[in-house]
ZAMARGU-4260 file (C-alpha; in steps of 0.2 Angstrom, whole numbers, plus 5000, padded with zeros to 4 digits):
<rodrens>
0) 5097/5050/5099 | 5090/5035/5088 | 5088/5019/5099 | 5102/5005/5096 | 5096/4990/5086
5) 5088/4977/5095 | 5083/4959/5093 | 5064/4956/5098 | 5056/4940/5102 | 5048/4932/5088
10) 5028/4937/5085 | 5018/4923/5092 | 5007/4915/5077 | 4991/4923/5076 | 4975/4913/5080
15) 4967/4907/5063 | 4949/4915/5068 | 4942/4926/5080 | 4951/4940/5091 | 4968/4937/5094
20) 4976/4948/5108 | 4991/4939/5109 | 5000/4949/5094 | 4993/4966/5098 | 5000/4964/5115
25) 5016/4960/5106 | 5017/4976/5095 | 5011/4987/5108 | 5026/4980/5120 | 5038/4981/5106
30) 5033/4993/5093 | 5020/5003/5101 | 5030/5018/5104 | 5031/5019/5086 | 5014/5020/5082
35) 5001/5033/5079 | 4993/5037/5097 | 5006/5026/5107 | 5005/5009/5112 | 4987/5012/5121
40) 4980/5014/5103 | 4987/4998/5096 | 4973/4986/5088 | 4971/4975/5075 | 4959/4974/5061
45) 4945/4963/5065 | 4943/4961/5046 | 4960/4957/5038 | 4974/4946/5047 | 4991/4946/5041
50) 5001/4930/5037 | 5002/4918/5021 | 4989/4908/5029 | 4975/4920/5029 | 4981/4928/5012
55) 4978/4909/5004 | 4961/4909/5012 | 4956/4925/5004 | 4961/4921/4987 | 4953/4903/4989
60) 4938/4913/4992 | 4939/4924/4977 | 4922/4926/4968 | 4923/4938/4955 | 4906/4936/4947
65) 4898/4954/4945 | 4914/4961/4950 | 4913/4974/4934 | 4898/4981/4938 | 4899/4982/4957
70) 4916/4986/4961 | 4913/5003/4964 | 4899/5000/4976 | 4901/5008/4995 | 4886/5004/5005
75) 4877/4992/5011 | 4893/4980/5011 | 4883/4966/5004 | 4882/4977/4988 | 4900/4977/4987
80) 4911/4969/4973 | 4927/4976/4979 | 4938/4959/4983 | 4948/4966/4999 | 4963/4957/4992
85) 4974/4972/4993 | 4981/4971/5011 | 4989/4953/5005 | 4995/4961/4988 | 5003/4976/4996
90) 5014/4966/5007 | 5018/4952/4994 | 5009/4939/5002 | 4998/4937/4987 | 5010/4942/4972
95) 5001/4950/4957 | 5006/4936/4945 | 4998/4924/4957 | 4983/4935/4959 | 4980/4938/4940
100) 4981/4918/4936 | 4967/4917/4949 | 4955/4926/4938 | 4957/4914/4925 | 4941/4905/4927
105) 4931/4921/4930 | 4916/4929/4916 | 4925/4937/4903 | 4919/4955/4908 | 4923/4953/4927
110) 4939/4944/4924 | 4945/4960/4911 | 4940/4973/4923 | 4948/4965/4939 | 4965/4963/4928
115) 4963/4980/4923 | 4963/4984/4943 | 4978/4974/4944 | 4988/4983/4930 | 4984/4998/4941
120) 4994/4993/4955 | 5007/4986/4943 | 5006/5003/4935 | 5008/5013/4951 | 5022/5002/4956
125) 5031/5007/4938 | 5028/5026/4942 | 5036/5025/4959 | 5051/5014/4954 | 5055/5026/4940
130) 5051/5043/4948 | 5055/5037/4967 | 5053/5053/4977 | 5047/5063/4963 | 5031/5056/4963
135) 5028/5067/4979 | 5027/5082/4968 | 5012/5087/4956 | 5015/5076/4941 | 5006/5088/4928
140) 4998/5100/4939 | 5000/5109/4956 | 4984/5112/4967 | 4985/5128/4977 | 4979/5124/4994
145) 4965/5136/5001 | 4967/5130/5020 | 4980/5134/5031 | 4992/5117/5034 | 4987/5106/5047
150) 4968/5109/5043 | 4959/5092/5045 | 4944/5093/5032 | 4938/5075/5037 | 4933/5080/5054
155) 4930/5098/5054 | 4913/5107/5057 | 4907/5106/5039 | 4909/5087/5040 | 4902/5084/5056
160) 4886/5074/5055 | 4888/5069/5036 | 4882/5050/5036 | 4894/5046/5021 | 4910/5054/5029
165) 4906/5045/5045 | 4903/5029/5038 | 4918/5029/5028 | 4930/5036/5040 | 4922/5024/5053
170) 4927/5009/5042 | 4944/5015/5039 | 4948/5018/5059 | 4941/5001/5062 | 4946/4989/5048
175) 4961/5000/5041 | 4955/4997/5023 | 4941/5005/5011 | 4935/5002/4993 | 4942/5013/4980
180) 4927/5023/4976 | 4926/5029/4996 | 4945/5032/4994 | 4942/5044/4980 | 4928/5051/4991
185) 4938/5056/5005 | 4952/5062/4994 | 4941/5074/4984 | 4932/5080/5000 | 4949/5085/5008
190) 4958/5092/4993 | 4945/5098/4980 | 4930/5101/4990 | 4938/5109/5006 | 4954/5117/5000
195) 4967/5107/5011 | 4985/5102/5005 | 4983/5086/4996 | 5000/5079/5002 | 4993/5081/5020
200) 4977/5073/5015 | 4988/5057/5007 | 4998/5056/5022 | 4984/5054/5033 | 4976/5041/5023
205) 4993/5030/5021 | 4995/5031/5038 | 4979/5022/5042 | 4977/5009/5027 | 4984/4992/5030
210) 4988/4992/5012 | 4997/5009/5012 | 5007/5010/4998 | 5016/5026/4993 | 5014/5021/4975
215) 4997/5017/4974 | 4991/5029/4987 | 4999/5044/4982 | 4996/5040/4963 | 4978/5038/4968
220) 4977/5055/4975 | 4985/5064/4961 | 4972/5057/4949 | 4958/5062/4960 | 4963/5079/4964
225) 4970/5084/4947 | 4987/5086/4950 | 4990/5070/4938 | 4978/5074/4925 | 4971/5092/4926
230) 4954/5085/4929 | 4947/5083/4947 | 4935/5071/4954 | 4920/5081/4962 | 4914/5072/4977
235) 4894/5076/4979 | 4879/5069/4984 | 4876/5061/4967 | 4889/5049/4970 | 4884/5045/4987
240) 4866/5041/4982 | 4873/5032/4966 | 4883/5021/4977 | 4877/5020/4993 | 4859/5022/4989
245) 4848/5025/5005 | 4862/5031/5014 | 4857/5050/5012 | 4840/5046/5020 | 4849/5042/5036
250) 4859/5057/5037 | 4856/5071/5049 | 4861/5085/5037 | 4849/5077/5021 | 4839/5093/5021
255) 4854/5104/5021 | 4867/5093/5012 | 4884/5103/5013 | 4889/5092/4998 | 4873/5094/4988
260) 4880/5102/4972 | 4895/5097/4961 | 4910/5107/4969 | 4920/5120/4958 | 4935/5115/4950
265) 4949/5118/4962 | 4964/5132/4957 | 4978/5121/4946 | 4994/5127/4941 | 5002/5118/4927
270) 5020/5111/4930 | 5034/5105/4919 | 5032/5087/4919 | 5047/5076/4924 | 5054/5069/4907
275) 5056/5053/4915 | 5036/5050/4912 | 5040/5050/4892 | 5056/5039/4893 | 5067/5030/4905
280) 5084/5033/4905 | 5089/5018/4913 | 5075/5004/4914 | 5086/4991/4920 | 5088/5002/4938
285) 5070/5005/4937 | 5066/4986/4936 | 5079/4977/4945 | 5089/4961/4941 | 5080/4951/4926
290) 5087/4935/4933 | 5095/4929/4951 | 5111/4941/4952 | 5127/4935/4963 | 5137/4948/4973
295) 5155/4941/4975 | 5159/4922/4979 | 5149/4919/4996 | 5134/4908/4998 | 5121/4916/5007
300) 5118/4911/5025 | 5100/4920/5030 | 5086/4927/5020 | 5082/4945/5022 | 5063/4949/5020
305) 5058/4966/5020 | 5038/4972/5021 | 5036/4973/5003 | 5037/4953/5002 | 5035/4943/5016
310) 5024/4929/5008 | 5030/4913/5005 | 5030/4915/4986 | 5045/4928/4989 | 5059/4923/4977
315) 5073/4925/4988 | 5062/4914/5002 | 5057/4901/4990 | 5074/4897/4983 | 5082/4897/4999
320) 5070/4883/5007 | 5081/4879/5023 | 5089/4895/5027 | 5083/4907/5042 | 5074/4924/5040
325) 5078/4940/5046 | 5067/4955/5046 | 5071/4972/5053 | 5056/4983/5058 | 5065/4999/5052
330) 5063/5011/5068 | 5070/5028/5060 | 5056/5026/5047 | 5042/5022/5057 | 5045/5035/5069
335) 5043/5047/5057 | 5028/5039/5048 | 5018/5036/5064 | 5008/5022/5055 | 4993/5018/5063
340) 4996/5001/5076 | 4984/4990/5063 | 4997/4991/5050 | 5011/4984/5063 | 4999/4971/5068
345) 4996/4965/5051 | 5014/4963/5049 | 5019/4954/5065 | 5005/4943/5060 | 5013/4939/5044
350) 5030/4935/5054 | 5022/4926/5066 | 5014/4915/5053 | 5030/4912/5043 | 5038/4908/5061
355) 5028/4892/5062 | 5037/4885/5046 | 5053/4894/5045 | 5066/4901/5058 | 5062/4919/5059
360) 5073/4932/5068 | 5065/4950/5070 | 5076/4966/5075 | 5070/4984/5078 | 5083/4996/5074
365) 5089/5006/5057 | 5092/4994/5044 | 5108/4996/5038 | 5115/4997/5056 | 5107/4982/5060
370) 5112/4971/5045 | 5128/4978/5039 | 5144/4968/5042 | 5149/4975/5057 | 5132/4979/5063
375) 5121/4971/5076 | 5116/4956/5068 | 5131/4957/5054 | 5141/4941/5051 | 5131/4936/5037
380) 5128/4934/5019 | 5110/4939/5014 | 5098/4934/4999 | 5086/4946/4995 | 5071/4949/4983
385) 5073/4967/4974 | 5061/4979/4980 | 5056/4994/4968 | 5053/5006/4982 | 5065/5022/4985
390) 5078/5017/4997 | 5079/4999/4995 | 5094/4999/4982 | 5104/5012/4995 | 5101/4999/5009
395) 5105/4983/4999 | 5122/4991/4993 | 5127/4996/5011 | 5123/4977/5018 | 5131/4960/5014
400) 5118/4955/5000 | 5127/4939/4993 | 5111/4935/4980 | 5098/4946/4974 | 5083/4940/4966
405) 5072/4948/4953 | 5055/4956/4957 | 5040/4946/4951 | 5034/4960/4940 | 5016/4956/4930
410) 5025/4967/4917 | 5043/4970/4918 | 5047/4989/4916 | 5056/4992/4899 | 5055/5010/4896
415) 5043/5020/4886 | 5028/5032/4892 | 5021/5032/4909 | 5012/5048/4910 | 4994/5039/4910
420) 4989/5023/4912 | 4982/5019/4896 | 4998/5025/4888 | 5007/5014/4897 | 4994/4999/4896
425) 4997/5000/4877 | 5014/5007/4876 | 5030/4999/4871 | 5035/4997/4888 | 5027/4980/4890
430) 5013/4972/4882 | 4994/4969/4887 | 4993/4951/4895
</rodrens>
């Protein structure tokens, strides 16, 4: 039986710099049984810290000079142009419109490319909001796995000793983050080269990423392995030598590289595309409210925050500066996902940081059972920001929401084609900005 909802002590505020074992100990004590590896495996990312202060500092340090030419570089780290903002973007600490505006003074070519990447994140959110769980299916093709379920091509014999995989998987396990090019390497190695089931690989990467988003991660895997376009990305030594020059020279397998040649295209079978890729029958439901939406006559007494939007710019939080905040760690969902503990430490750091400015109440349990009128934390009217993810509308309809605020879209969904990024970007569902 699932455990009953229970209130947790407020997470301690994270240290401003250096290792901080206090939040890690809090997660291990209160949520460790829900993490991959259990309480003993809970750790913090040494590079990324949750919270608005850390997010603001990262955005203030943004320097996009050279981004267009260097964003795909992997190694050495000093060559990279990737910004590393995605963990804070993913959890709403840096909303896309704010990041878009921060690029205004960058060199034109770098600004254009960076904003294209922000549009890709927005596009992924549009696709997920419209298709919901259907995003897990092959969008246009299905990849027939050649390995049995449960295979782990990242760690099997053929991958042992590969400097490129050791590098990116080591960084993933240490920091909980990778530049996009490295994500394409390990996705292609898993599904295109090794022939393992792409959904299992997508799950494995999702669990480890601080910025793990079913929208961006699942769509990225579909485009990499070919189920989204029919054109898979083939991981080979050529990409490593181009994006990590000199790394192959450090590899024990340099003279017998298992990815020396371009891989053969995997077996793909066409599937009927979801008709919603062509048009949205209900764009209003996809986008959520266009303005503040009231339900009943009660004024809100508490702001309900979700993991999609934990920053000070959250519309509900900003509109009700004097109200306390409630956040629920969704225990049944987390028990199924088994996320890496670094992700929950990042969320707890964000809540601990917020608690230095607002009254924050943290719970563990089923969200509806916790927040419903007769639930463990019931008896309150909620203000919340719409979240464009599967499950939000169902939960919001079952708890006492008095006011629902609109999601801060970069481009509000309005129908039109979303079968490809280029069609979406130039289509009638919005204009390029």
